[in-house]
Structure formats: structure tokens, C-alpha cells
C-alpha positions in Angstrom: 34.0 36.2 -27.1 30.5 37.7 -25.5 28.4 34.6 -25.9 30.9 32.8 -24.8 31.3 35.1 -21.2 27.1 34.8 -21.1 27.2 31.1 -21.7 29.9 30.7 -18.3 27.7 33.0 -16.7 24.2 31.4 -17.0 25.8 27.9 -16.3 27.4 29.5 -13.3 24.0 30.5 -12.2 22.6 27.1 -12.4 25.0 25.0 -10.5 25.0 28.1 -7.3 20.7 27.0 -7.8 21.5 23.2 -7.3 23.8 23.9 -4.5 21.9 25.7 -3.1 19.0 23.2 -3.4 20.9 20.3 -2.3 20.4 21.1 1.4 16.5 21.4 1.0 15.8 18.1 -0.8 18.3 16.1 1.9 15.7 17.7 4.7 13.4 14.8 4.0 15.8 12.0 4.8 17.5 13.8 7.4 17.1 16.2 10.4 18.1 20.0 11.7 19.3 21.3 14.9 18.5 25.4 15.0 19.1 27.7 18.3 19.9 30.8 19.7 22.5 31.3 22.5 22.1 34.0 25.5 23.5 34.9 28.4 21.4 35.5 32.2 19.8 38.8 31.1 18.7 37.1 27.7 21.3 39.4 25.6 22.4 37.1 22.8 26.0 35.4 23.1 27.6 36.3 19.1 30.0 34.0 18.0 29.6 30.7 20.3 31.0 27.7 19.3 28.4 24.7 19.1 29.1 21.1 18.9 26.9 18.0 18.4 28.3 14.7 19.2 26.1 11.1 17.8 25.7 9.2 21.4 25.5 6.0 19.1 27.8 6.5 16.3 29.9 9.3 17.4 29.3 11.3 14.6 30.5 15.2 15.4 29.4 18.5 14.0 30.6 21.6 14.9 29.3 25.2 13.4 29.7 28.9 15.2 26.5 31.4 16.0 26.5 34.4 14.1 26.6 37.7 15.3 22.5 37.5 16.7 23.5 34.4 18.5 21.9 32.6 16.3 23.2 28.7 14.6 22.2 26.2 12.6 23.2 22.4 11.8 21.8 21.5 8.1 21.1 17.5 7.4 21.6 15.5 10.4 21.3 11.9 10.6 18.5 11.3 13.4 19.5 9.9 16.4 20.5 11.0 19.9 22.8 13.6 19.8 24.6 16.0 23.0 24.9 19.0 22.3 27.8 21.5 24.0 28.1 25.4 23.6 30.8 27.4 24.4 31.9 31.2 24.4 35.1 33.0 26.0 33.8 34.2 29.4 30.9 31.7 30.0 30.5 28.1 31.7 30.6 25.4 28.8 26.8 24.2 28.8 25.9 20.9 27.4 22.6 19.7 26.7 22.4 15.9 26.5 19.7 13.3 24.6 18.7 15.9 22.0 16.3 14.0 19.5 17.0 14.9 15.8 14.4 12.9 13.6 14.0 13.0 9.6 12.4 15.5 8.0 12.2 17.6 11.5 13.5 20.7 12.6 14.7 20.7 16.6 14.8 23.8 18.3 17.6 23.7 21.2 17.7 27.4 23.3 21.0 27.9 25.2 21.0 30.0 28.0 25.0 30.3 29.5 26.5 31.3 32.6 28.8 33.2 33.5 31.7 31.6 34.5 35.0 30.2 33.4 35.5 27.6 30.4 36.7 24.5 33.0 33.4 25.4 34.7 30.4 23.3 32.8 26.7 23.2 33.3 25.3 20.1 32.1 21.4 19.8 31.6 20.2 15.9 31.8 16.7 16.2 30.8 14.1 18.9 29.0 10.6 18.7 28.5 9.2 17.7 25.2 10.3 20.4 22.0 7.4 21.2 20.2 7.6 22.0 16.2 7.5 26.2 15.8 9.8 26.5 12.8 7.6 24.5 10.8 4.2 24.7 9.7 3.3 20.8 8.3 1.2 18.3 10.2 3.4 15.5 10.9 3.1 12.4 12.9 6.1 10.2 13.7 6.2 5.9 14.1 9.0 5.5 16.3 10.8 1.7 16.3 9.4 0.9 19.7 5.9 1.4 18.1 6.8 -0.3 15.1 8.2 -3.4 16.6 5.7 -3.5 19.6 2.3 -2.8 18.5 0.3 -5.3 17.3 0.6 -5.6 13.5 -1.7 -7.8 11.2 -0.3 -11.2 9.3 2.8 -10.3 7.1 3.3 -7.4 10.0 3.2 -4.5 8.0 4.2 -1.2 9.2 1.0 0.5 7.1 -1.2 -1.1 9.4 -0.6 1.4 12.2 -1.3 4.6 9.6 -4.7 3.7 10.9 -3.6 5.1 14.3 -3.3 9.0 12.7 -6.5 11.2 12.2 -7.7 11.3 8.9 -7.1 8.2 7.6 -9.9 5.1 6.6 -8.8 1.5 7.6 -6.0 0.5 5.3 -6.6 -2.3 3.1 -4.9 -5.3 1.4 -4.6 -4.5 -2.5 -4.8 -7.5 -5.7 -3.5 -10.9 -4.8 -0.2 -12.4 -3.0 0.7 -13.6 -6.1 0.9 -10.3 -8.2 2.0 -8.4 -5.0 4.1 -9.9 -2.8 4.9 -6.1 -1.1 1.7 -7.1 0.3 1.5 -2.8 0.4 -1.6 -1.4 2.0 -3.6 1.1 0.6 -5.5 3.7 2.6 -7.1 7.6 2.3 -5.8 10.6 4.1 -8.4 13.5 4.5 -10.8 12.6 2.1 -8.4 12.2 -0.8 -7.9 9.6 -3.7 -5.8 6.8 -2.0 -3.4 7.8 -5.0 -2.4 10.8 -3.9 0.0 9.3 -1.1 3.5 8.9 -1.8 6.1 6.9 -0.1 9.8 8.0 0.0 12.5 5.2 1.8 15.9 6.5 2.5 15.3 9.8 0.6 14.0 8.1 -3.2 10.9 7.5 -4.2 9.0 3.8 -3.7 5.7 3.7 -5.8 4.3 2.5 -8.7 4.0 5.5 -10.9 1.5 3.9 -13.0 -0.5 2.5 -9.7 0.8 5.3 -7.3 -1.4 3.8 -4.1 0.8 0.6 -4.2 4.5 0.5 -2.8 7.0 -1.1 -4.4 9.0 -2.5 -1.3 7.6 -3.0 2.1 11.0 -3.6 4.4 10.8 -5.7 7.2 9.6 -3.2 10.4 12.8 -4.6 12.2 14.7 -2.8 9.8 13.0 0.7 10.0 14.3 3.5 12.1 11.4 5.5 12.0 8.2 6.7 9.8 7.3 10.6 9.7 3.9 10.9 8.0 3.0 14.6 7.0 -0.6 15.0 6.0 -0.8 18.9 5.6 1.3 21.6 4.9 3.8 19.8 2.5 7.2 21.0 2.2 8.2 21.4 -1.9 10.7 18.5 -1.6 7.4 16.2 -0.4 6.3 16.4 -4.2 3.7 14.0 -5.9 1.6 14.0 -2.4 -1.9 15.0 -1.8 -3.0 13.3 0.8 -0.1 11.9 3.1 3.9 11.9 2.1 5.4 9.2 4.0 8.9 9.0 5.2 10.7 5.8 5.9 14.3 5.5 7.3 15.9 2.1 7.9 18.3 1.5 11.1 22.3 1.7 10.6 25.1 0.3 11.9 26.4 1.9 15.3 29.7 1.7 17.8 28.0 -1.2 19.4 26.7 -4.7 17.8 22.8 -5.0 18.1 20.6 -7.7 16.8 17.1 -9.3 17.4 15.4 -12.0 16.2 11.6 -12.8 15.7 9.5 -15.9 14.3 5.7 -15.9 14.0 4.0 -19.1 13.7 0.1 -19.8 12.9 -2.0 -22.7 11.6 -5.2 -24.4 11.0 -5.6 -25.8 14.8 -5.8 -22.3 16.6 -8.7 -21.3 13.9 -12.2 -22.2 14.4 -14.5 -24.2 12.2 -17.0 -22.4 10.1 -20.2 -22.8 11.3 -21.8 -24.4 8.3 -20.1 -27.4 7.9 -20.7 -30.5 6.9 -20.4 -34.5 8.6 -16.6 -35.4 9.0 -15.6 -31.6 7.8 -12.0 -31.6 8.2 -10.1 -27.8 8.3 -7.9 -27.3 5.5 -4.5 -26.4 6.0 -3.3 -22.9 6.6 0.6 -22.9 7.9 1.9 -19.7 8.1 5.7 -18.5 9.3 7.6 -15.3 8.6 10.6 -15.2 10.4 14.2 -13.1 10.4 16.5 -11.0 11.9 18.6 -8.0 12.1 22.4 -7.5 13.4 24.3 -3.6 13.1 27.7 -3.2 14.3 31.2 -1.2 13.8 33.6 -1.9 10.9 36.0 0.5 12.1 34.8 2.5 15.0 33.2 6.2 14.6 33.5 5.7 10.7 32.3 2.8 9.4 29.3 0.5 10.1 27.0 -2.6 8.9 23.6 -3.2 9.2 21.9 -6.6 7.8 18.0 -7.2 7.8 16.4 -10.6 6.8 12.9 -11.7 6.6 11.8 -15.3 5.2 7.9 -15.6 4.6 6.1 -19.4 4.4 2.2 -19.1 3.8 0.9 -22.6 3.2 -2.8 -22.2 2.4 -6.2 -24.4 1.7 -9.7 -24.0 0.9 -12.7 -25.2 1.8 -16.7 -23.8 1.2 -20.5 -24.8 1.0 -21.2 -25.0 -3.1 -24.5 -25.6 -4.7 -24.5 -28.1 -7.5 -27.3 -29.1 -10.4 -29.4 -32.2 -8.7 -29.0 -36.1 -10.9 -32.3 -35.1 -12.8 -31.3 -31.7 -13.9 -28.4 -32.4 -15.4 -29.9 -35.3 -17.5 -32.1 -33.4 -19.0 -35.4 -34.9 -17.0 -35.9 -32.5 -14.6 -39.0 -30.1 -14.5 -36.5 -26.9 -14.8 -34.4 -28.8 -17.8 -34.3 -28.1 -21.2 -36.1 -31.4 -22.1 -39.1 -30.5 -20.2 -39.5 -27.2 -21.1 -39.0 -28.2 -25.0 -41.8 -30.8 -24.5 -44.0 -28.7 -22.5 -44.4 -26.0 -25.3 -48.1 -25.9 -26.6 -47.8 -28.4 -29.7 -49.9 -27.6 -33.0 -51.7 -29.5 -34.8 -51.3 -31.6 -37.9 -53.9 -30.4 -39.4 -54.7 -27.4 -40.6 -58.4 -26.0 -39.8 -60.2 -24.7 -43.0 -60.1 -21.5 -44.1 -62.9 -19.2 -44.8 -61.8 -18.3 -48.4 -60.6 -21.6 -49.1 -57.1 -23.4 -49.4 -54.3 -21.5 -51.1 -52.5 -24.5 -52.9 -49.3 -22.3 -53.0 -49.1 -22.1 -49.5 -51.1 -25.1 -47.7 -49.9 -27.9 -49.6 -46.5 -28.2 -51.4 -48.8 -30.5 -54.2 -52.7 -29.7 -55.4 -53.1 -33.7 -56.3 -52.2 -34.6 -52.2 -54.0 -31.8 -50.9 -58.1 -30.8 -50.2 -59.3 -27.3 -50.2 -62.1 -28.5 -48.0 -60.1 -30.0 -45.1 -56.8 -28.3 -45.3 -55.1 -31.8 -44.3 -51.6 -32.3 -44.9 -49.9 -34.9 -46.6 -48.3 -37.4 -44.4 -44.7 -37.3 -46.3 -44.5 -33.4 -45.7 -45.4 -34.4 -41.7 -43.0 -37.0 -41.5 -41.0 -34.5 -43.9 -41.2 -31.0 -41.1 -40.8 -33.4 -38.2 -37.5 -34.7 -38.9 -36.6 -31.2 -38.6 -35.9 -30.8 -35.1 -35.5 -26.8 -33.8 -32.3 -25.6 -33.4 -32.8 -25.0 -29.8 -34.2 -27.7 -28.8 -31.3 -29.7 -30.9 -28.5 -28.3 -28.9 -29.8 -29.4 -25.4 -31.3 -32.5 -26.1 -31.3 -35.7 -27.8 -32.8 -35.6 -31.2 -35.4 -38.3 -30.1 -37.2 -36.2 -28.3 -37.6 -33.5 -30.7 -39.3 -35.9 -33.2 -42.1 -36.0 -31.2 -43.0 -32.5 -31.1 -45.6 -31.8 -33.7 -44.6 -30.2 -37.0 -44.8 -26.6 -37.4 -47.3 -24.4 -39.4 -47.0 -24.6 -42.7 -47.4 -21.3 -44.2 
């Protein structure tokens, strides 16, 4: 019974740890809003009611400040929010256009004014908020920057990483055939390229065996925001030593929105190569990339849809200057050909000079009856037999008739 009780306690502790860890992990996909509520004198206002409302989807979240006047709203989807704070004896304060992005903590401190609840104070604009609640080095690519800044072929958002400090120019990897996602690679702060990690909507989006390759590069029109952390990473951004890249996809809203695009290029708009033959015609190089997005409500303030499509069609020919061997070289009659090299070898005399010590019958002649020890001449039968054996190196390259013209090798 004691053993069973220990198991239940252990299971409960593990479950509690998992539940406590869940908000921290979700922070990669969502943002947070924190702040403090004070009165005109700077004293804290406890138990104030704080409500946020998404301006695009109508999503509403509510919390209550603690006794020290501090409040926090975790796991908030990215977007624009109106923040409303109310407390007994104070006017209701409203902060509009509070920007929440993924993997960010937005701080909004509110100062209430004394008055009745029916009165309201609205702050329509505020200075840009500094990141004071996290120590990471983070950069953000907004949807306006992704869709309006010039992008190269295939309109890959990864090319915009070149604008960040500490990054090397992005490079294409492998070929279009084996990497249709057209993923780019870059090095951040001097670290190897496989130390970068990409998350898409909270899921790891890299090849585990090729970490510098992103599996899916989604269309630029479908991206809501991209955040890049290059230092002091959070614990939930594991597997990253150079850059932790988080991509968030757009969502539908209470209003119907859409976009369409088409990019075209062909060889007529390209320059011809400087070194070209007479009558050169530029090969076909036709590029078409088109698509669009549409999103809207299915049920207002409750359920939404978002669709995105992109098609890429590329026809590419090729042209170049190539060197081929001349006809004399291919026929073997050139001064550099194999036949000329074989014929240019020094020939050995078919007559063996006299030896000071006399001829050695066993080596200088196959038959003592047909050779002369004084002159060391080789019989004609042996010369023809030796000449008929074409050297292996020459026989592979040129005609056998050419090899017959080579004198016989020395007879041992």
C-alpha cells in the first residue's frame, strides 16, 4: 500500500511539472503582456481588472492584478490588442494598439486617474516599447517587410536574414531537383550553419540529418511574422547555437482579406554573354511564380479560415563555350596524338653490337646455329616474331599497322 502511494505521489509530481512547463514551451508560438497598475501618486492599485481584446478576431482575455498591482497574460496570440483596466474609485483606462508578437513579452504599465467608473481615459498612441523583461538578442521581420522588400528568385524570406548583424550572405544549397523547398543557408555570429534552428508554428522545421536545410519554406504572402534570436536563447528554443528562427503563419480574421501575385521573367530581358559565337541565340529561361491568399470568418469571433497557394514553373536552357579536340588529334595523327608519341620513341637497332667478352648463346640467340658470336646479329625469323608483338600501350591506342613499324625490342 505504501509502495502504491509513493507511485501516485511521483506520478502527481511529474504531471505537475509538465503542466507548469507547458506555458513556457508555448511562449515560442505566442507572446505575453505584463505590467503594473498604479494611481497618480505612484502607489499600486491592487485587484484591478485587466482585459485585452484582439482587434482583428475579437479574442478576449481577462485577468486580475495581484496585491502588488502586477498582472500578466501569458500565451497571447500575436496581433493588435486593446487593453482595458478598471478599478473601483478610478476612471477606466484603455490602451489601444498594443502590439504582441511571438516569443516576446510586451510591458504595458497603466496609471489610473481618480474618478468614477463611467469616465474613461483612452491612450491612442504610445512610444515604442523596449524589451525590458527578457535578455535575449532578438530581431523581427514584419509582414510588411517580407512582402514589400525586394526578394530574389523564388521569393524566399530567408534572404532577408542578410539584413541582420552578424550574418553572412545567404547561399543556395544543392540543386533545385533534390531541394525543391529552395532553402537558403547562412552563418550567424561565426557559428557553423548547422547550428541554426527553424520553428514553424511551434514545430521543428529542419532535416535532422541536414540541420542547415529547412524542410518547408512557405510562401512569403502566408507569413505573419518571423523572429530571429541570435543570443541569450530561451530554454524552449533548444537545438540552436547560431540563430533560433520562429515563423508564424497568418490567420483569418473577422473581415475577408486576400492577396494575389504573379512574377515573370524570360530570356528576352537578360543580356547575352560577351563571348558568344556568331549567330548565337539566347536559350529559353522562362520563370513564372504566382499564387494568392484568402482568409475570413466562418463564425464571427469564433472560427476562421486562411488559404494560401503558390505555384512555380521554371523552364531553363543552357549555353556555353566548350573546347573539343581537333580532327588530327581524334584521328591520332596530331603531333600530340598517341600515334605520333609512339612513333617518336627512339628505335633500337635490330643488330646487337659485339660484346667485349663474346656472345652469350643462351641470351643473344634462340639457336646457336643461326647466330654469329662475332657480330651478334639476330636472325630474321626472330626479328619478325619480335616485331609482330605490338607493345601493349601502343596497341590500345593506335592501329596495329603502326606498331609493326617499330623496331624489335632488345633481345635479352
